[in-house]
C-alpha positions as CSV (number, residue, x, y, z in Angstrom):
1,M,0.0,0.0,0.0
2,G,3.0,2.3,0.2
3,N,2.2,5.7,1.8
4,E,-1.6,5.3,1.4
5,Q,-3.4,6.8,4.3
6,A,-6.1,4.9,6.2
7,A,-9.4,5.2,4.4
8,V,-11.6,6.9,7.0
9,V,-14.9,8.3,5.9
10,R,-17.1,9.1,8.9
11,K,-20.8,8.8,9.0
12,P,-22.8,12.1,8.9
13,S,-25.2,13.1,11.6
14,W,-28.9,12.3,11.2
15,G,-29.7,16.0,10.9
16,A,-27.2,16.4,8.1
17,I,-28.6,13.3,6.3
18,V,-32.1,14.7,6.5
19,L,-31.1,18.1,5.3
20,L,-29.1,16.8,2.4
21,L,-31.9,14.4,1.4
22,M,-34.3,17.3,1.4
23,L,-32.1,19.6,-0.6
24,N,-31.4,16.9,-3.2
25,A,-35.1,16.0,-3.4
26,A,-35.9,19.7,-3.9
27,G,-33.4,19.8,-6.7
28,F,-35.0,16.8,-8.3
29,A,-38.4,18.3,-8.0
30,L,-37.2,21.7,-9.4
31,T,-35.6,19.9,-12.4
32,L,-38.9,18.2,-13.1
33,M,-40.8,21.5,-12.8
34,V,-38.4,23.3,-15.1
35,F,-37.6,20.7,-17.7
36,Y,-40.5,18.3,-17.9
37,P,-41.0,16.5,-20.3
38,G,-37.5,17.1,-21.3
39,V,-35.5,19.0,-24.0
40,I,-35.3,16.8,-27.0
41,T,-32.4,17.2,-29.4
42,V,-31.6,16.5,-33.0
43,D,-29.4,13.5,-31.9
44,A,-32.1,12.2,-29.6
45,I,-34.7,12.4,-32.4
46,A,-32.3,10.4,-34.6
47,V,-32.1,7.7,-31.9
48,Y,-35.9,7.8,-31.5
49,N,-36.4,7.3,-35.2
50,D,-34.1,4.3,-35.1
51,V,-36.2,3.0,-32.3
52,K,-39.5,3.4,-34.3
53,S,-38.1,1.9,-37.4
54,G,-36.2,-0.9,-35.7
55,F,-33.0,0.1,-37.4
56,V,-29.8,-0.4,-35.5
57,G,-26.9,1.7,-36.5
58,D,-23.7,3.1,-34.9
59,W,-23.8,6.8,-35.8
60,Q,-25.7,7.3,-32.6
61,S,-25.4,4.9,-29.7
62,P,-27.3,1.7,-30.4
63,V,-27.2,1.1,-26.6
64,M,-29.2,4.2,-26.0
65,A,-31.7,3.1,-28.6
66,K,-32.0,-0.3,-27.1
67,L,-32.4,1.1,-23.7
68,W,-35.2,3.4,-24.9
69,T,-37.2,0.5,-26.3
70,I,-37.1,-1.0,-22.8
71,I,-37.8,1.9,-20.5
72,D,-40.5,3.6,-22.7
73,P,-43.1,0.8,-22.3
74,L,-42.2,0.5,-18.6
75,T,-42.8,4.3,-18.1
76,R,-46.1,4.1,-20.0
77,K,-47.3,1.5,-17.5
78,V,-47.0,4.1,-14.7
79,L,-47.7,7.3,-16.5
80,N,-50.4,8.2,-19.0
81,L,-48.3,9.5,-21.8
82,P,-49.3,10.6,-25.4
83,Q,-48.2,8.5,-28.3
84,G,-45.2,9.5,-30.4
85,L,-42.2,11.5,-29.5
86,G,-44.0,13.8,-27.0
87,G,-44.6,10.8,-24.7
88,A,-41.5,8.7,-25.6
89,M,-39.1,11.5,-24.5
90,V,-40.4,11.3,-20.9
91,S,-38.8,8.0,-20.1
92,M,-35.3,9.1,-21.2
93,F,-35.7,12.4,-19.5
94,L,-36.6,10.7,-16.2
95,L,-33.6,8.4,-16.5
96,T,-31.3,11.4,-17.2
97,V,-32.6,13.4,-14.3
98,S,-32.6,10.5,-11.9
99,L,-28.9,9.6,-12.6
100,Y,-28.0,13.3,-12.2
101,W,-29.6,13.8,-8.8
102,L,-28.8,10.3,-7.5
103,A,-25.1,11.0,-8.2
104,F,-25.2,14.3,-6.2
105,T,-27.2,12.7,-3.4
106,V,-24.8,9.8,-2.9
107,L,-21.7,12.1,-3.1
108,S,-23.0,14.8,-0.8
109,L,-24.1,12.2,1.8
110,A,-20.7,10.5,1.6
111,V,-18.9,13.9,2.0
112,A,-21.1,15.0,4.9
113,G,-19.3,12.8,7.4
114,E,-16.1,14.8,7.0
115,S,-17.5,18.2,6.2
116,S,-21.0,19.6,6.2
117,V,-19.8,22.7,4.4
118,V,-18.3,20.7,1.5
119,A,-21.4,18.5,1.4
120,G,-23.4,21.7,1.0
121,L,-21.0,22.8,-1.7
122,V,-21.6,19.5,-3.6
123,V,-25.3,20.1,-3.6
124,G,-24.7,23.7,-4.7
125,I,-22.7,22.4,-7.7
126,A,-25.7,20.5,-8.9
127,F,-27.7,23.8,-9.0
128,S,-24.8,25.7,-10.7
129,P,-25.8,27.1,-14.2
130,P,-23.0,25.2,-16.2
131,L,-24.5,21.9,-15.1
132,F,-28.1,22.5,-14.2
133,V,-28.9,24.2,-17.5
134,M,-28.5,20.9,-19.4
135,A,-29.7,18.5,-16.7
136,G,-33.0,18.0,-18.5
137,A,-31.6,17.7,-22.0
138,I,-31.9,14.3,-23.7
139,W,-28.4,13.8,-25.0
140,R,-26.0,10.9,-24.5
141,D,-23.4,13.4,-23.2
142,I,-25.6,14.2,-20.3
143,L,-26.3,10.6,-19.6
144,L,-22.6,9.8,-19.7
145,A,-21.8,12.5,-17.1
146,G,-24.6,11.3,-14.8
147,A,-23.5,7.7,-15.1
148,W,-19.8,8.3,-14.5
149,L,-20.5,10.8,-11.7
150,L,-22.7,8.2,-9.9
151,A,-20.0,5.5,-10.5
152,A,-17.4,7.7,-8.8
153,A,-19.8,8.7,-6.0
154,L,-20.5,5.0,-5.2
155,A,-16.8,4.2,-5.1
156,F,-16.2,7.1,-2.7
157,A,-19.2,6.4,-0.5
158,T,-18.3,2.7,0.1
159,V,-14.6,3.1,1.1
160,N,-15.5,1.8,4.6
161,A,-18.4,-0.4,3.6
162,P,-18.7,-4.0,4.6
163,R,-17.7,-6.6,2.0
164,L,-21.1,-7.3,0.5
165,P,-22.3,-3.7,0.1
166,L,-18.8,-2.8,-1.2
167,I,-18.9,-5.5,-3.9
168,M,-22.4,-4.5,-4.9
169,A,-21.5,-0.8,-5.1
170,R,-18.4,-1.5,-7.1
171,A,-20.3,-3.8,-9.5
172,A,-22.9,-1.0,-10.0
173,A,-20.1,1.5,-10.6
174,L,-18.5,-0.7,-13.2
175,A,-21.8,-1.2,-15.0
176,L,-22.3,2.6,-15.0
177,L,-18.8,3.1,-16.3
178,I,-19.4,0.7,-19.2
179,F,-22.8,2.2,-19.9
180,G,-21.2,5.6,-20.3
181,L,-18.5,4.2,-22.6
182,L,-21.2,2.5,-24.7
183,L,-23.0,5.8,-25.0
184,R,-19.9,7.6,-26.2
185,P,-17.1,5.4,-27.5
186,N,-14.8,8.4,-27.9
187,A,-14.6,8.3,-24.1
188,L,-12.5,5.2,-24.4
189,L,-9.2,6.9,-23.4
190,A,-10.8,8.6,-20.4
191,A,-12.5,5.5,-19.0
192,P,-9.5,3.7,-17.6
193,L,-8.9,6.6,-15.1
194,V,-12.4,6.3,-13.8
195,L,-12.0,2.5,-13.7
196,G,-8.8,2.9,-11.6
197,Y,-10.7,5.0,-9.1
198,I,-13.6,2.5,-8.9
199,L,-11.1,-0.3,-8.2
200,W,-8.9,1.6,-5.8
201,P,-10.6,4.6,-4.4
202,T,-8.5,5.0,-1.3
203,A,-5.4,6.3,-3.2
204,F,-4.3,7.2,-6.7
205,R,-1.0,5.5,-7.7
206,L,0.6,6.6,-10.9
207,K,2.4,3.3,-11.5
208,R,-0.8,1.3,-10.9
209,A,-2.8,3.6,-13.2
210,A,-0.1,3.2,-15.9
211,L,-0.2,-0.6,-15.7
212,L,-4.0,-0.6,-15.9
213,Y,-4.3,1.9,-18.7
214,I,-3.5,-0.1,-21.9
215,P,-5.3,-3.3,-20.9
216,A,-8.3,-1.2,-19.9
217,V,-8.3,0.6,-23.2
218,I,-8.2,-2.7,-25.1
219,A,-10.9,-4.2,-22.9
220,G,-13.1,-1.1,-23.5
221,F,-12.6,-1.2,-27.2
222,L,-13.5,-4.9,-27.4
223,T,-16.5,-4.3,-25.2
224,V,-17.8,-1.7,-27.6
225,Q,-17.2,-4.0,-30.6
226,L,-18.9,-6.9,-28.8
227,V,-22.0,-5.0,-27.7
228,Y,-22.5,-2.8,-30.8
229,Y,-21.9,-5.4,-33.5
230,G,-21.9,-8.8,-31.8
231,I,-24.9,-8.5,-29.5
232,L,-27.0,-5.6,-31.0
233,G,-26.0,-6.3,-34.6
234,A,-25.5,-2.6,-35.4
235,K,-24.8,-1.6,-39.0
236,Q,-21.6,0.3,-39.5
237,Q,-22.3,3.9,-40.6
238,H,-18.7,4.9,-40.6
239,I,-19.0,7.9,-38.3
240,M,-15.2,8.1,-38.0
241,H,-15.2,9.1,-41.7
242,A,-16.8,12.4,-40.7
243,I,-13.4,13.2,-39.3
244,L,-11.7,12.4,-42.6
245,V,-14.1,14.6,-44.6
246,F,-13.5,17.5,-42.1
247,D,-9.7,17.1,-42.4
248,L,-9.8,16.8,-46.2
249,G,-11.9,19.8,-46.5
250,A,-9.6,21.8,-44.2
251,I,-6.5,20.8,-46.1
252,T,-8.2,21.6,-49.4
253,A,-9.2,25.1,-48.1
254,I,-5.7,25.9,-46.7
255,T,-3.6,24.5,-49.6
256,K,-6.1,25.6,-52.3
257,E,-5.6,22.1,-53.8
258,N,-8.3,19.4,-54.0
259,Q,-7.6,16.6,-51.5
260,F,-10.8,14.7,-52.0
261,P,-10.7,11.5,-54.2
262,V,-13.4,13.0,-56.5
263,D,-13.7,15.7,-59.1
264,W,-15.6,18.9,-58.6
265,T,-17.0,21.5,-60.9
266,E,-15.2,24.9,-61.0
267,H,-17.9,26.5,-58.9
268,Q,-17.7,23.7,-56.3
269,L,-14.0,23.9,-56.2
270,R,-14.1,27.7,-55.6
271,L,-16.5,27.1,-52.7
272,L,-14.2,24.4,-51.2
273,R,-11.2,26.7,-51.4
274,A,-12.9,29.8,-50.0
275,S,-16.2,29.3,-48.3
276,C,-16.9,25.7,-47.0
277,Y,-14.3,25.4,-44.3
278,D,-15.3,26.3,-40.8
279,P,-12.7,25.3,-38.1
280,A,-15.5,25.0,-35.6
281,Q,-17.5,22.2,-37.3
282,W,-17.7,19.7,-40.2
283,D,-21.4,20.3,-40.8
284,T,-20.6,22.7,-43.6
285,Y,-19.7,19.7,-45.7
286,W,-22.8,17.8,-44.7
287,R,-26.0,19.9,-44.1
288,V,-25.1,23.6,-44.0
289,P,-25.5,25.6,-47.2
290,P,-23.9,26.1,-49.6
291,C,-21.6,23.1,-49.4
292,Q,-23.9,20.2,-48.8
293,F,-22.8,18.9,-52.2
294,V,-19.7,17.4,-50.6
295,M,-21.6,14.7,-48.8
296,G,-25.0,14.8,-50.5
297,G,-23.8,15.3,-54.0
298,K,-20.6,13.3,-54.2
299,L,-19.2,11.3,-51.3
300,E,-22.4,9.4,-50.5
301,P,-24.0,9.1,-53.9
302,E,-20.7,7.9,-55.4
303,N,-20.2,5.5,-52.5
304,I,-16.9,7.1,-51.4
305,F,-17.9,7.8,-47.8
306,G,-17.2,4.8,-45.6
307,T,-14.7,3.1,-48.0
308,P,-10.9,2.7,-48.1
309,V,-10.8,5.2,-50.9
310,L,-11.5,8.0,-48.5
311,V,-9.1,6.6,-46.0
312,Q,-6.3,6.5,-48.6
313,A,-7.0,10.1,-49.7
314,W,-6.9,11.2,-46.0
315,L,-3.6,9.5,-45.4
316,K,-2.1,10.9,-48.5
317,A,-3.2,14.4,-47.7
318,I,-1.7,14.2,-44.2
319,A,1.5,12.8,-45.4
320,S,1.8,15.5,-48.0
321,H,0.8,18.4,-45.8
322,P,1.5,17.4,-42.1
323,L,1.9,21.0,-41.0
324,V,-1.3,22.1,-42.6
325,Y,-3.1,19.2,-40.9
326,L,-1.6,20.3,-37.6
327,R,-2.7,23.9,-38.2
328,H,-6.2,22.7,-38.9
329,R,-6.4,20.5,-35.9
330,L,-5.1,23.2,-33.6
331,G,-7.5,25.7,-35.2
332,H,-10.4,23.4,-34.5
333,M,-9.3,22.9,-30.9
334,E,-9.0,26.7,-30.5
335,A,-12.5,27.2,-31.8
336,F,-13.9,24.4,-29.6
337,L,-12.3,25.7,-26.5
338,T,-12.7,29.4,-26.9
339,F,-15.8,30.2,-29.0
340,P,-18.9,31.0,-27.0
341,H,-21.4,28.2,-27.0
342,S,-25.2,28.1,-26.4
343,A,-26.0,25.2,-24.0
344,I,-29.5,24.7,-25.5
345,Y,-30.3,25.0,-29.1
346,L,-34.0,25.7,-29.4
347,E,-34.1,27.8,-32.5
348,S,-31.9,25.5,-34.5
349,I,-34.1,22.6,-33.7
350,G,-37.4,24.3,-34.4
351,K,-40.6,25.0,-32.4
352,S,-43.3,23.2,-34.5
353,V,-43.2,20.1,-32.3
354,P,-42.9,19.7,-28.5
355,M,-39.1,19.6,-28.4
356,Y,-38.7,21.6,-25.2
357,P,-40.9,22.5,-22.2
358,H,-43.5,25.2,-22.8
359,N,-43.5,26.7,-19.3
360,A,-42.3,30.0,-17.9
361,Y,-39.6,28.5,-15.7
362,F,-37.8,26.9,-18.6
363,M,-38.1,29.9,-20.8
364,R,-36.6,32.1,-18.1
365,L,-33.8,29.6,-17.7
366,Y,-33.2,29.5,-21.5
367,E,-33.2,33.3,-21.7
368,A,-30.7,33.6,-18.9
369,T,-28.5,30.9,-20.5
370,D,-28.7,32.6,-23.8
371,A,-27.6,35.9,-22.2
372,L,-24.7,34.1,-20.5
373,K,-23.4,32.3,-23.6
374,E,-20.8,35.0,-24.3
375,S,-19.4,34.6,-20.7
376,L,-16.6,32.3,-19.5
377,L,-19.2,29.9,-18.0
378,F,-20.0,28.4,-21.4
379,R,-16.5,28.3,-22.9
380,P,-14.9,24.9,-22.7
381,L,-11.5,26.5,-22.0
382,T,-12.8,27.6,-18.6
383,W,-13.4,24.0,-17.6
384,L,-10.2,22.7,-19.1
385,L,-8.3,25.1,-16.9
386,L,-10.4,24.1,-13.9
387,V,-9.5,20.4,-14.3
388,V,-5.9,21.2,-14.8
389,A,-6.0,23.3,-11.6
390,T,-7.7,20.6,-9.6
391,L,-5.3,17.9,-10.9
392,V,-2.3,20.0,-9.8
393,T,-3.7,21.1,-6.4
394,S,-5.1,17.6,-5.5
395,W,-2.0,15.7,-6.4
396,K,-0.5,16.1,-2.9
397,Y,-3.7,14.5,-1.5
398,R,-3.8,11.6,-3.9
399,T,-3.3,9.1,-1.1
400,T,-6.7,10.0,0.5
401,P,-10.1,9.0,-0.9
402,A,-11.1,12.6,-1.6
403,G,-7.8,13.4,-3.1
404,S,-7.8,10.3,-5.2
405,Y,-11.2,11.2,-6.5
406,A,-10.0,14.6,-7.5
407,V,-6.9,13.3,-9.3
408,A,-8.7,10.5,-11.1
409,M,-11.7,12.5,-12.2
410,S,-9.6,15.5,-13.2
411,A,-7.3,13.4,-15.2
412,S,-10.2,11.6,-16.9
413,A,-11.7,14.9,-17.9
414,L,-8.4,16.2,-19.2
415,V,-7.9,13.1,-21.4
416,Y,-11.5,13.3,-22.5
417,V,-11.0,16.9,-23.8
418,A,-7.6,16.0,-25.3
419,T,-9.2,13.4,-27.6
420,F,-11.1,16.2,-29.4
421,L,-7.8,17.5,-30.7
422,L,-7.7,14.5,-33.1
423,V,-11.3,13.4,-33.4
424,G,-13.3,16.6,-32.9
425,V,-15.6,17.6,-35.7
426,A,-17.9,20.0,-33.9
427,S,-17.8,22.6,-31.0
428,D,-20.8,22.0,-28.9
429,Y,-20.8,22.8,-25.2
430,R,-22.3,19.4,-24.4
431,Y,-19.0,17.8,-25.3
432,V,-17.4,19.2,-22.1
433,Y,-20.4,18.4,-19.9
434,W,-18.4,15.5,-18.2
435,V,-15.5,17.9,-17.9
436,V,-17.7,20.4,-16.1
437,A,-19.1,17.8,-13.7
438,A,-15.7,16.2,-13.0
439,G,-14.0,19.6,-12.6
440,L,-16.5,21.1,-10.2
441,T,-16.9,18.0,-8.0
442,S,-13.1,17.5,-8.0
443,A,-12.7,21.1,-6.8
444,A,-15.0,20.3,-3.9
445,M,-13.2,17.0,-3.2
446,T,-9.8,18.9,-3.2
447,A,-11.2,21.2,-0.6
448,L,-12.3,18.3,1.4
449,A,-8.9,16.6,1.2
450,W,-7.2,19.9,2.2
451,Q,-9.6,20.3,5.2
452,T,-9.1,16.7,6.3
453,S,-5.3,16.8,6.0
454,R,-5.2,20.1,7.9
455,S,-7.2,18.6,10.7
456,D,-5.1,15.5,10.7
457,A,-1.9,17.6,10.9
458,L,-3.3,19.6,13.9
459,F,-5.0,16.8,15.8
460,P,-3.7,13.4,14.6
461,F,-3.9,11.7,17.9
462,Y,-7.2,13.5,18.9
463,R,-9.0,12.3,15.8
464,A,-8.1,8.7,16.6
465,N,-8.4,8.8,20.4
466,P,-10.6,11.8,21.5
467,C,-11.4,10.6,25.0
468,E,-7.8,9.5,25.8
469,T,-6.5,12.8,24.5
470,A,-8.9,14.8,26.7
471,K,-7.5,13.0,29.7
472,R,-3.8,13.3,28.8
473,L,-3.7,16.7,27.2
474,E,-4.3,20.1,28.7
475,L,-4.2,22.9,26.2
476,K,-2.9,26.3,27.3
477,G,-3.0,29.7,25.7
478,P,-0.1,32.2,25.2
479,S,-0.5,33.4,28.9
480,G,-0.2,29.9,30.2
481,N,-3.8,29.7,31.3
482,P,-5.9,26.7,30.3
483,V,-8.1,27.2,27.2
């Protein structure tokens, strides 16, 4: 165990438990009041359409689609819901909100034994605008954050648990970790750090994490392949080729030379050189005028998208223009991290169907969020800097459960953001939702680790033997009088 400190997580008082349960229950009720029946998104609609048609693809998560087919009928047995999307969205909304508030409930109760102030801070984090504003959105990114946050909370809460509850909690945490990975396979490189915390929550060991990392990545990759294509039989839609199109379009625009394995008209080529490339997103080559012809007019009709021909063109373009590729990737990362982002996209989705709650509470929240979108709150760079800060400041406390949490979750969030340097094709705020959740809770856990270590340094014997210390120790003030 090396220098690992004893894993001591004290039980909170009954008063603290009741208060925290009431606060979290109030948060859950407030979320229902503001967001019910949920904010549906373009991606969620695509998943729902797959559910209706029975199609199983891998562009969106087939696990989310399969789960929806299970929980929707169960929800309808309890609630009288309308047919179609307006009723179907309720089940996924309730799952998302339940994971969110269960995670904060478990974590705040576990923290309360050491510090009621930090426990209150954890609950406050759940209400914070960068998190709460998307708590009712039906997006796999929100589900992933809720699942992973609950997994980490269960690991922290059961540090001192008896064997059977500990095993059950760790098994649930592992299931939640895998669930999150299956929702977003691009979280593959971030998952091993969360896994390490679930397995060893008392202390973070760099050597142990390094030894676990590669086998965990391989296991995660094989799990995705098995579940997606072996168990669910998903059809490959080649979502990774969106990255290739984005990169080829960027290199074409920067070099002014066609890098695509197809021929264009003079007009199309002029657009590709001057107008199509947007470092923030690849959608300009797919569904945003005037360059939809790239996907809709050539790559898909001519069966280039999803084939080795596109891969070969991509490899050739990078080999011929490595610095241009690097410039493009860094430019995209800059746009992703620094451009202001709206957390909720009502106008781009449309208002002709019930895609968002029609109540005054939600609209006020939306208006406030829209007003804040230019602020640092909704710029991913803010949250990247936060996780870097929490990683650095919590490192000295890594041999405690709270410090280990902060190190592991911050590192996971940092790796998660870093993957977008190579695979990012859009700049949505939702992509850093896990980073926000990990960063804010890690900051709270760093504060807890600092407070605990300070108390241990001042009263190490008292904490272990309070009665004996009271008998043997008489504290005196500067004047020599007892205090």
